[in-house]
C-alpha positions in Angstrom: 106.4 133.7 26.9 107.2 133.9 30.5 104.6 131.4 31.5 105.6 129.1 28.7 109.2 129.1 29.9 108.1 128.4 33.5 105.9 125.4 32.4 108.7 123.8 30.4 111.5 124.3 32.9 111.7 121.3 35.1 114.1 122.9 37.5 111.9 125.9 38.3 110.0 125.8 41.6 106.4 126.7 41.1 104.3 128.5 43.7 101.5 129.8 41.6 98.5 128.0 43.2 96.8 124.8 42.5 95.4 125.9 39.2 98.8 126.5 37.6 97.7 129.9 36.2 99.1 133.4 36.9 102.6 134.7 37.6 104.8 132.8 40.1 104.9 134.5 43.5 108.3 135.5 44.9 107.9 133.1 47.8 109.1 133.5 51.4 112.4 135.3 52.0 115.4 133.1 52.1 116.5 132.4 55.7 120.0 133.6 56.8 120.4 136.3 54.2 120.1 139.9 55.5 121.2 143.3 54.2 123.0 146.0 56.0 120.0 148.4 55.8 117.8 146.0 57.7 120.4 145.6 60.4 120.8 149.4 60.8 117.0 149.9 60.9 116.7 147.1 63.6 119.3 148.8 65.8 117.4 152.1 65.5 114.2 150.4 66.4 116.0 148.8 69.4 117.0 152.3 70.6 113.7 154.0 70.0 111.3 151.1 70.8 108.8 152.8 68.6 108.1 152.1 64.9 107.0 155.8 64.4 110.2 157.3 65.9 112.5 154.7 64.3 110.9 155.3 60.9 111.5 159.0 61.1 115.2 158.4 62.0 115.6 156.0 59.2 113.8 158.3 56.8 111.2 155.7 56.0 107.4 155.4 56.3 106.2 153.4 59.3 104.7 150.6 57.1 107.9 150.3 55.2 110.0 149.9 58.4 107.5 147.4 59.7 107.8 145.3 56.5 111.6 145.5 56.8 111.6 144.2 60.3 109.0 141.5 59.6 111.2 140.4 56.6 114.2 140.3 58.9 112.4 138.2 61.4 111.4 135.8 58.6 115.0 135.5 57.4 116.3 134.8 60.9 113.5 132.5 61.9 112.7 134.2 65.2 110.4 136.9 66.5 112.6 140.0 67.4 109.9 142.5 68.5 106.8 142.2 70.6 104.0 144.2 68.9 101.1 145.1 71.2 97.9 146.2 69.7 96.9 149.6 70.8 100.4 150.5 72.1 102.7 152.8 70.3 105.8 151.4 71.9 107.3 147.9 71.3 109.6 145.6 73.2 112.5 143.4 72.1 112.0 139.7 72.7 114.9 137.8 74.4 115.9 136.7 70.9 115.8 140.4 69.8 118.0 141.4 72.7 120.6 138.8 71.9 120.4 139.7 68.2 121.0 143.4 69.0 124.3 142.6 70.7 125.6 140.8 67.7 124.3 143.3 65.2 126.0 146.2 66.9 129.3 144.3 66.9 128.9 143.5 63.2 128.1 147.1 62.3 131.0 148.4 64.3 133.3 146.0 62.5 131.9 147.2 59.1 132.5 150.8 60.1 136.1 150.0 61.2 136.7 148.1 57.9 135.4 151.1 55.9 137.8 153.4 57.9 140.7 151.1 57.4 140.1 150.9 53.7 139.9 154.6 53.3 143.1 155.0 55.4 144.9 152.6 53.2 143.7 154.3 50.1 144.7 157.7 51.5 148.1 156.4 52.8 149.1 155.0 49.4 149.1 158.5 48.0 151.6 160.0 50.4 155.1 159.6 51.6 156.0 157.5 54.6 156.3 159.8 57.7 159.1 158.9 60.1 159.7 160.6 63.5 163.1 161.2 65.2 163.4 161.9 68.9 166.5 163.6 70.4 167.9 160.2 71.4 166.6 158.6 68.3 169.0 160.8 66.2 171.9 159.0 67.9 170.8 155.6 66.6 171.6 154.2 63.1 168.4 155.5 61.6 170.2 156.6 58.5 171.2 153.0 57.8 167.6 151.9 58.0 166.5 154.6 55.7 169.2 153.9 53.2 168.5 150.2 53.0 164.7 150.9 52.6 165.3 153.3 49.8 167.7 150.9 48.1 164.8 148.5 47.6 162.1 151.1 47.2 163.8 154.0 45.4 160.5 155.6 44.3 159.1 155.8 47.8 159.5 159.1 49.6 160.3 159.6 53.3 159.1 162.6 55.2 161.0 163.2 58.5 159.4 164.7 61.6 161.7 165.8 64.5 160.6 166.3 68.1 162.7 165.9 71.2 160.4 163.7 73.3 159.3 160.1 72.8 155.9 161.1 74.2 155.4 163.5 71.3 156.1 160.8 68.7 154.0 158.1 70.6 151.0 160.5 70.4 151.6 161.1 66.7 151.9 157.4 66.0 148.6 156.9 67.7 146.8 159.6 65.7 148.4 158.6 62.4 150.4 161.8 62.0 153.5 159.6 61.9 153.9 156.1 60.5 157.0 155.1 62.5 159.5 156.7 64.8 162.9 156.1 66.3 162.3 156.5 70.1 163.3 155.2 73.5 160.5 152.6 73.7 160.1 152.3 77.4 156.5 152.4 78.7 154.8 151.8 75.3 154.6 148.0 75.6 151.1 146.9 74.5 150.4 150.3 72.8 153.0 150.4 70.1 154.8 147.7 68.1 158.6 148.1 68.4 161.8 146.7 67.0 165.1 147.5 68.9 167.6 149.1 66.5 170.3 150.3 68.8 171.6 149.4 72.3 174.1 151.3 74.4 174.6 151.9 78.1 174.4 154.7 80.5 177.4 156.6 82.0 178.0 159.0 84.7 178.9 162.5 83.6 181.1 164.1 86.3 183.1 167.3 86.8 186.7 166.4 86.5 187.3 167.4 90.1 184.9 164.7 91.5 186.6 162.0 93.5 184.9 159.3 91.5 186.8 160.3 88.4 189.7 158.3 89.9 187.8 155.1 89.0 187.7 153.6 85.5 184.2 152.4 86.1 181.7 153.4 88.8 179.5 151.0 90.7 175.9 152.3 90.6 175.6 152.2 94.4 178.5 154.7 94.6 176.4 157.3 92.9 173.5 157.2 95.4 174.2 160.7 96.8 175.0 162.4 93.5 173.4 160.9 90.4 170.7 163.2 88.8 168.3 162.5 86.0 168.9 165.2 83.4 165.5 165.9 81.8 161.9 166.2 82.9 160.5 162.6 83.5 157.3 163.5 81.6 159.3 163.5 78.3 159.4 159.7 78.7 157.9 158.5 81.9 158.6 154.8 81.0 162.3 155.5 80.5 162.5 157.3 83.9 160.8 154.3 85.5 163.1 151.9 83.7 166.2 153.7 85.0 164.7 154.1 88.5 164.3 150.4 88.7 168.0 150.0 88.2 168.9 152.6 90.8 166.5 151.0 93.3 168.2 147.7 92.8 171.4 149.6 94.0 169.5 151.0 97.0 168.4 154.5 96.0 165.8 156.5 94.1 166.8 158.4 91.0 166.4 162.2 91.6 165.7 164.8 88.9 168.2 167.6 88.4 166.8 171.0 89.5 165.6 173.5 87.0 165.5 171.2 83.9 161.9 171.9 82.9 163.0 173.9 79.9 165.5 171.3 78.7 164.6 168.4 76.3 168.0 166.7 75.8 171.0 165.9 77.9 173.2 167.6 75.2 171.6 170.9 76.1 173.1 170.8 79.6 176.4 169.1 79.5 178.1 172.4 80.5 176.1 172.4 83.7 178.0 169.4 85.0 181.2 171.5 85.4 179.3 174.7 86.2 177.1 173.3 89.0 179.2 170.4 90.0 176.4 168.0 89.0 176.7 164.3 88.3 174.3 163.6 85.4 173.1 160.3 83.9 174.2 160.2 80.2 175.1 157.6 77.5 178.4 156.5 76.1 177.8 158.5 72.9 178.2 161.8 74.7 181.9 161.1 75.1 182.6 162.7 71.8 180.9 166.0 72.7 181.9 166.5 76.3 182.9 170.2 77.1 186.0 171.0 79.1 186.0 170.1 82.7 183.6 167.1 82.2 184.5 163.4 82.2 182.5 160.3 81.6 182.6 156.9 83.4 180.8 153.7 82.6 178.2 152.7 85.3 178.6 149.0 86.4 177.2 146.6 89.1 174.8 146.6 87.5 175.1 148.1 84.0 172.3 150.5 83.0 171.3 149.7 79.4 169.6 152.1 77.1 167.8 151.2 73.8 166.3 153.0 70.8 163.6 151.2 68.8 161.7 151.8 65.7 158.1 152.1 66.9 154.8 152.0 64.9 151.1 151.6 65.7 149.9 148.1 65.0 146.8 149.5 63.2 148.7 151.7 60.8 148.0 150.4 57.3 150.4 152.5 55.2 151.3 150.0 52.4 155.1 150.9 52.7 155.3 150.7 56.5 156.0 146.9 56.6 158.9 147.4 54.1 160.5 150.0 56.3 160.1 147.8 59.4 161.7 144.9 57.4 164.7 147.1 56.6 165.1 147.7 60.3 164.8 144.0 61.1 167.2 143.1 58.4 169.9 145.3 59.9 169.3 143.9 63.4 170.5 145.6 66.5 173.6 147.9 66.5 175.4 147.6 69.8 177.9 150.0 71.3 181.2 148.3 70.9 182.3 148.5 74.5 178.9 147.4 75.9 179.5 144.6 78.4 176.8 142.1 79.3 174.5 142.9 82.2 
């Protein structure tokens, strides 16, 4: 029946010899079509340069591997391997060397695609994990969360608190967090960000300090006194951002002594009056100043401070884009008395 169908099908290509008898042969492999197994075996052969060793790594017999590579060469239309009679080792042809570069890139992309798909499948089963830094808590993060949950009431949010932006940046990179409210300085090119809150820096002074007589303090007037209140390593990018401002006023920003165990300015406001320090702070501290401490805006130039929602561009949690959209919809909240720089 098979032969009869073949004889009476005018669209079937025959390759059964001149006599027309016998089963049709499968014909040569179709050029341009390859399977992943062949590509992986070729890469192993390129590494081992020996059919015997490569066959063992691929868990194949040597003749089977040889047929796979020969089939691959036929499909590509080029010789990839130089086989020398009497030698156990082989060499790649120039075409084989060029092909190896492309195959490695293809296999790498396939592995990354597999990882991404698994990550998406895993992420869809869990809540969105959001980080809050010490300064991030001062931003309108609750408004973003409320708007998100208005539109996605069945989606859960899991909150992770840590004082330093560096802690959250590391967790965003490893996937332990999906997004975080942090001071974004220094993470350009590493994290995607959207600014959610903008305020400005102030000088926190003991009420006996002569500069308290001013309503606003020029930055250059703080050259001898202004101290950075937390370890720079908590957010090196923020420290460098502020130091660029002070350098524009003619001085380098110094770190307050003995702050290695502090993670937020709020922890040491009492030290302003106790030690006579002048600390760099932000406008929002005005509501929590202890007795004997006053706050003055810094001007000429202003020293801006921002909080952003940050996330890793390769995070594929299916709800992340909706959380980012909520932040973008709300725009940037600006401290009411913030003057242009």
